[in-house]
C-alpha positions as CSV (number, residue, x, y, z in Angstrom):
1,M,0.0,0.0,0.0
2,S,1.4,3.4,-0.9
3,Q,1.5,6.5,1.3
4,Q,-1.3,7.9,-0.9
5,D,-3.4,4.9,-0.1
6,N,-2.8,5.2,3.6
7,P,-3.0,8.8,4.9
8,D,-2.1,7.7,8.4
9,T,1.5,6.9,7.2
10,Q,1.9,9.8,4.9
11,M,4.5,12.4,5.6
12,K,2.9,15.7,6.6
13,W,3.5,18.2,3.9
14,M,2.4,21.7,2.9
15,I,1.6,23.7,-0.2
16,Y,2.5,27.3,0.6
17,G,0.8,29.8,-1.8
18,A,-2.2,27.5,-2.3
19,N,-4.3,30.6,-2.8
20,G,-2.4,31.5,-6.0
21,Y,-3.3,30.4,-9.5
22,T,-0.8,27.5,-9.8
23,G,-0.8,26.6,-6.1
24,E,-4.6,26.1,-6.3
25,L,-4.3,23.9,-9.4
26,I,-1.7,21.7,-7.7
27,A,-3.8,21.5,-4.5
28,R,-6.8,20.3,-6.4
29,D,-4.9,17.7,-8.4
30,A,-3.1,16.5,-5.2
31,V,-6.5,15.8,-3.6
32,K,-7.6,13.9,-6.7
33,R,-4.6,11.6,-6.2
34,G,-5.5,10.9,-2.6
35,L,-2.9,13.3,-1.1
36,R,-3.7,15.5,1.8
37,P,-1.4,18.5,1.9
38,V,-1.8,21.3,4.4
39,L,-2.8,24.5,2.5
40,A,-1.0,27.7,3.6
41,G,-0.6,31.2,2.4
42,R,-0.9,34.9,3.3
43,S,-4.6,35.4,2.3
44,R,-6.8,34.0,5.0
45,D,-10.0,34.3,3.0
46,K,-8.7,32.5,-0.1
47,V,-6.7,29.8,1.8
48,E,-9.4,28.9,4.2
49,V,-12.2,28.8,1.6
50,L,-10.1,26.4,-0.6
51,A,-9.2,24.2,2.3
52,R,-12.8,23.9,3.4
53,E,-13.8,23.0,-0.1
54,L,-11.1,20.3,-0.4
55,G,-11.4,19.1,3.2
56,L,-7.9,20.0,4.1
57,E,-6.1,21.8,7.0
58,A,-5.4,25.5,6.5
59,R,-2.7,27.7,7.9
60,V,-2.3,31.4,7.4
61,F,1.0,33.1,7.9
62,G,3.5,35.4,6.1
63,L,7.2,35.0,5.6
64,D,8.5,38.2,7.4
65,D,8.4,36.8,11.0
66,E,11.2,34.2,11.2
67,A,10.1,32.7,14.5
68,R,6.4,32.4,13.4
69,L,7.5,31.0,10.0
70,L,9.7,28.3,11.6
71,A,6.9,27.4,14.0
72,Q,4.5,26.9,11.2
73,I,6.9,24.7,9.1
74,K,8.0,22.5,12.0
75,G,6.3,19.1,11.9
76,H,6.1,19.0,8.1
77,G,8.5,16.8,6.2
78,L,8.2,18.8,2.9
79,V,7.1,22.2,1.7
80,L,6.1,22.9,-1.9
81,H,6.5,26.6,-2.2
82,C,4.2,28.3,-4.8
83,A,4.1,31.9,-3.6
84,G,6.1,34.3,-5.7
85,P,7.8,36.5,-6.5
86,F,10.4,34.0,-5.5
87,S,13.1,36.6,-5.6
88,A,11.5,37.8,-2.3
89,T,10.0,34.7,-0.9
90,A,12.3,31.8,-1.6
91,A,15.2,32.6,0.7
92,P,13.2,32.9,4.0
93,M,11.3,29.7,3.1
94,M,14.5,27.8,2.3
95,E,16.0,28.9,5.6
96,A,12.9,27.8,7.6
97,C,12.9,24.4,5.9
98,L,16.6,23.9,6.7
99,R,16.0,24.7,10.3
100,A,12.8,22.6,10.5
101,N,14.4,19.6,8.6
102,A,11.8,19.8,5.9
103,H,12.5,19.2,2.2
104,Y,12.0,22.3,0.0
105,L,10.5,22.4,-3.5
106,D,9.3,25.4,-5.5
107,I,8.1,26.3,-9.0
108,T,10.4,29.3,-9.6
109,G,12.2,30.1,-12.8
110,E,14.4,32.8,-11.3
111,I,18.2,32.5,-11.8
112,A,19.1,34.1,-8.5
113,V,16.9,31.7,-6.6
114,F,18.6,28.7,-8.2
115,E,22.0,30.1,-7.4
116,H,21.0,30.7,-3.8
117,A,19.8,27.2,-3.5
118,Q,23.1,25.8,-4.7
119,S,24.9,27.9,-2.1
120,L,23.0,26.0,0.6
121,H,24.2,22.6,-0.6
122,E,26.5,21.7,2.3
123,R,24.0,22.8,4.9
124,A,21.2,20.8,3.2
125,R,23.4,17.7,3.0
126,A,24.3,18.0,6.6
127,A,20.6,18.4,7.6
128,G,19.5,15.5,5.3
129,V,17.2,18.0,3.5
130,V,16.5,18.1,-0.2
131,I,16.4,21.6,-1.7
132,C,15.1,21.4,-5.3
133,P,13.7,24.6,-6.7
134,G,12.2,24.7,-10.2
135,V,10.0,21.6,-10.2
136,G,7.5,23.0,-12.6
137,F,7.7,23.9,-16.2
138,D,10.6,26.1,-15.0
139,V,12.8,24.0,-15.4
140,V,11.8,20.3,-15.5
141,P,11.5,19.8,-19.3
142,T,14.6,21.8,-20.3
143,D,16.6,20.4,-17.4
144,C,15.8,16.9,-18.6
145,V,16.8,17.8,-22.2
146,A,20.1,19.3,-20.9
147,A,20.8,16.0,-19.0
148,A,20.0,13.9,-22.0
149,L,22.3,16.0,-24.2
150,K,25.1,15.7,-21.7
151,N,24.7,11.9,-21.8
152,A,24.7,11.9,-25.6
153,L,27.7,14.3,-25.9
154,P,29.8,14.0,-22.7
155,D,32.5,16.5,-23.8
156,A,30.0,19.2,-24.8
157,T,31.3,22.8,-24.3
158,H,28.2,24.7,-25.4
159,L,24.5,24.1,-24.7
160,A,21.5,25.9,-26.1
161,L,18.0,25.2,-24.8
162,G,14.6,26.5,-25.6
163,F,10.9,26.0,-25.9
164,D,7.9,27.0,-28.1
165,S,4.7,27.4,-26.1
166,R,1.4,29.1,-26.7
167,S,0.5,29.1,-23.0
168,S,-0.7,32.4,-21.6
169,F,0.6,33.9,-18.3
170,S,-0.9,33.6,-14.9
171,P,-0.7,36.8,-12.8
172,G,2.3,35.6,-10.8
173,T,4.3,34.6,-13.9
174,A,3.5,38.0,-15.6
175,K,4.8,39.8,-12.5
176,T,8.0,37.8,-12.4
177,S,8.5,38.6,-16.1
178,I,8.2,42.3,-15.3
179,E,11.0,41.9,-12.7
180,G,13.1,40.0,-15.2
181,M,12.8,42.7,-17.9
182,A,14.3,45.2,-15.5
183,Q,17.3,42.9,-14.9
184,G,18.1,42.4,-18.6
185,G,19.3,39.2,-20.3
186,K,21.5,36.5,-18.8
187,V,23.7,33.8,-20.3
188,R,26.4,31.5,-18.9
189,R,29.9,32.1,-20.4
190,D,32.9,30.1,-19.4
191,G,31.1,28.8,-16.3
192,K,30.0,32.2,-15.1
193,I,26.6,33.9,-15.4
194,V,26.9,37.2,-17.2
195,S,24.5,40.0,-18.0
196,V,23.7,40.7,-21.6
197,P,21.0,42.8,-23.4
198,L,17.5,41.3,-23.9
199,A,17.4,39.4,-27.2
200,Y,21.2,39.3,-27.1
201,R,21.4,36.6,-29.7
202,V,18.9,35.8,-32.5
203,R,18.9,32.7,-34.6
204,R,16.5,30.3,-36.4
205,I,15.5,27.1,-34.5
206,D,13.2,24.2,-35.2
207,F,11.8,23.6,-31.7
208,G,9.6,20.8,-33.1
209,A,7.0,22.5,-35.2
210,G,9.1,24.0,-38.0
211,E,11.9,26.5,-38.0
212,K,11.2,29.9,-36.4
213,L,13.1,33.0,-35.5
214,A,14.2,32.9,-31.9
215,M,15.9,35.1,-29.3
216,T,17.7,34.6,-26.0
217,I,15.9,35.0,-22.7
218,P,17.2,35.0,-19.1
219,W,15.6,31.6,-18.2
220,G,16.4,29.6,-15.1
221,D,18.4,27.0,-17.1
222,V,21.3,29.5,-17.3
223,S,21.8,28.4,-13.7
224,T,20.3,24.9,-13.4
225,A,21.7,23.4,-16.7
226,Y,25.2,24.1,-15.5
227,H,24.6,22.4,-12.2
228,T,23.0,19.4,-14.0
229,T,25.6,19.1,-16.8
230,G,28.8,21.1,-16.0
231,I,28.6,22.6,-19.5
232,A,30.2,26.0,-19.2
233,N,28.4,28.0,-22.0
234,I,24.6,28.1,-21.9
235,E,21.9,30.1,-23.7
236,V,18.1,29.8,-23.6
237,F,15.8,30.7,-26.5
238,I,12.1,31.2,-27.3
239,P,10.5,32.0,-30.6
240,G,10.1,35.7,-31.3
241,S,8.7,37.6,-34.3
242,A,10.7,40.4,-35.7
243,A,8.4,42.9,-33.9
244,M,8.9,41.0,-30.6
245,I,12.6,41.1,-31.0
246,R,12.5,44.8,-31.7
247,G,10.4,45.3,-28.6
248,A,12.8,43.4,-26.4
249,R,15.7,45.4,-27.8
250,F,13.8,48.7,-27.2
251,A,13.3,47.5,-23.6
252,N,17.0,47.5,-23.2
253,L,17.0,51.3,-23.7
254,I,14.4,51.8,-20.9
255,R,15.7,49.2,-18.4
256,P,16.6,51.9,-15.9
257,L,13.0,53.1,-15.8
258,L,11.7,49.5,-15.6
259,G,13.9,49.0,-12.5
260,L,12.4,51.9,-10.5
261,S,10.3,50.6,-7.6
262,F,7.3,52.8,-8.4
263,V,7.3,51.7,-12.0
264,Q,7.4,48.0,-10.9
265,R,4.5,48.7,-8.5
266,L,2.4,50.3,-11.2
267,L,3.0,47.5,-13.7
268,K,2.3,44.8,-11.2
269,A,-0.8,46.5,-10.0
270,R,-2.0,46.6,-13.6
271,I,-1.2,42.9,-14.0
272,G,-3.2,42.1,-10.9
273,K,-6.3,43.8,-12.3
274,T,-6.1,42.5,-15.9
275,V,-4.2,39.2,-16.1
276,V,-6.1,35.9,-15.5
277,G,-4.5,32.5,-15.8
278,P,-5.8,30.2,-18.6
279,D,-8.8,28.0,-17.9
280,E,-8.9,24.3,-18.3
281,E,-10.1,24.4,-21.9
282,K,-7.3,26.8,-22.9
283,R,-4.7,24.7,-21.0
284,A,-5.7,21.6,-22.9
285,D,-5.0,23.3,-26.2
286,Q,-1.5,24.7,-25.3
287,G,1.1,22.0,-25.7
288,T,4.8,22.9,-25.7
289,Y,7.8,21.9,-27.8
290,V,11.1,21.7,-25.9
291,W,14.4,21.7,-27.7
292,G,18.1,21.6,-27.0
293,E,21.4,21.5,-28.8
294,A,24.9,20.6,-27.5
295,R,28.2,21.1,-29.3
296,N,31.8,20.1,-28.4
297,A,35.1,21.6,-29.4
298,R,35.4,19.4,-32.5
299,G,32.1,20.7,-33.8
300,D,30.1,17.6,-33.1
301,R,26.5,18.4,-32.5
302,K,23.5,16.7,-30.8
303,V,19.9,17.9,-30.9
304,A,17.1,16.8,-28.5
305,R,13.4,17.4,-28.6
306,V,10.3,16.5,-26.5
307,H,6.7,17.6,-26.7
308,T,4.9,18.2,-23.4
309,A,1.6,19.2,-22.0
310,N,1.0,22.9,-21.5
311,V,3.0,25.0,-19.1
312,Y,0.6,24.8,-16.2
313,S,-0.5,21.2,-16.5
314,L,3.1,20.2,-16.8
315,T,3.9,22.2,-13.6
316,I,1.1,20.3,-11.7
317,Y,2.3,16.9,-13.0
318,A,6.0,17.6,-12.4
319,A,5.7,19.1,-9.0
320,L,3.5,16.3,-7.7
321,A,5.9,13.7,-9.3
322,V,8.7,15.2,-7.2
323,V,6.5,15.4,-4.1
324,D,5.5,11.7,-4.6
325,N,9.2,10.7,-4.8
326,L,10.1,12.5,-1.7
327,L,7.1,11.1,0.2
328,R,8.3,7.6,-0.6
329,M,12.1,7.8,-0.9
330,R,14.9,9.1,1.3
331,P,17.5,10.7,-1.0
332,T,20.7,12.1,0.3
333,G,20.3,15.7,1.4
334,G,21.6,18.6,-0.7
335,A,20.7,21.1,-3.3
336,Y,19.4,19.5,-6.5
337,T,18.1,20.3,-9.9
338,P,15.1,18.2,-11.1
339,A,17.1,16.1,-13.5
340,R,19.8,15.4,-10.9
341,L,17.2,14.4,-8.4
342,L,15.0,12.2,-10.6
343,G,16.9,11.7,-13.9
344,A,16.7,12.9,-17.5
345,D,13.6,10.7,-18.2
346,L,11.5,12.5,-15.6
347,V,9.7,14.6,-18.2
348,T,8.8,11.5,-20.3
349,H,6.9,10.0,-17.4
350,L,4.6,13.0,-17.1
351,P,1.1,12.9,-18.6
352,G,1.0,14.6,-22.0
353,S,4.7,14.1,-22.7
354,G,6.1,12.3,-25.7
355,D,9.5,10.6,-26.0
356,L,12.7,12.6,-25.5
357,K,14.5,12.1,-28.8
358,V,18.2,12.8,-29.3
359,E,19.7,13.0,-32.8
């Protein structure tokens, strides 16, 4: 009998940010699977209403009071953190999890969060705690592609990753994107993360549905793919029309304005009033093509592709797959990437995913 089948033996675990768009989707799917997470967040009305509907325990607390945060996390074996912006929320939650001996997972795509997680590796190993940010669309499919390419071309020196998705943004993702625009582009060069302009590099790529114009973006794999593969030069691409590329390059000129706190507040307030995450019907029609290319010093080249479910469904499936693993297994503590924790084939086991093909 699995832990899902027997709630009495199940590790107590928490979804923090269950009141948000993605956190609620994960909570609902968890219950369908027979899991019983504690639902937590900062909004009493939203968290308690959802918990009552699903028949789950609710807890309401913020992250600014360290003692209260630690008291709320103690007694849980795992926290799935879904409350962004992770640039502000991840570090205090990671610290609380380390002190409470609770595994930490999140659904961030933010480079700085991944790098902070890696800096905690020794503490996590000593505590027997798994810290694994990015267990959603950011960065499970691309991380698996990176690992598969490293296996196919062990001496690769350059790695390019990317995805072609029609998924629309949730409010939280849109707000994170606004923060990212102010910080500009990022690539990894000779093992170090360096700042570059938005749309720093443009090329044509067949992500899986025909060749398209594409541009670089500051995606989380600039951090995680290096820790998964050790490849020193990494770029991440998405498709972009000529107009989109011009817009990104124009944004480089106004980046100082985008970084001003009052501009960020105005833009995020606007998003909060106007952006709504896609409904179930839209999600069902928004599959994603994921692509990667590895090259070595001799000029050898390998290309990998996998087709997955839409961004949000994949996030649900991937996050709960990692939760399920940690509820059942006892891996060595430390800071992980998804592919290092569960292997390059993780993505292929998720509903809606095809085979990961390397050519």
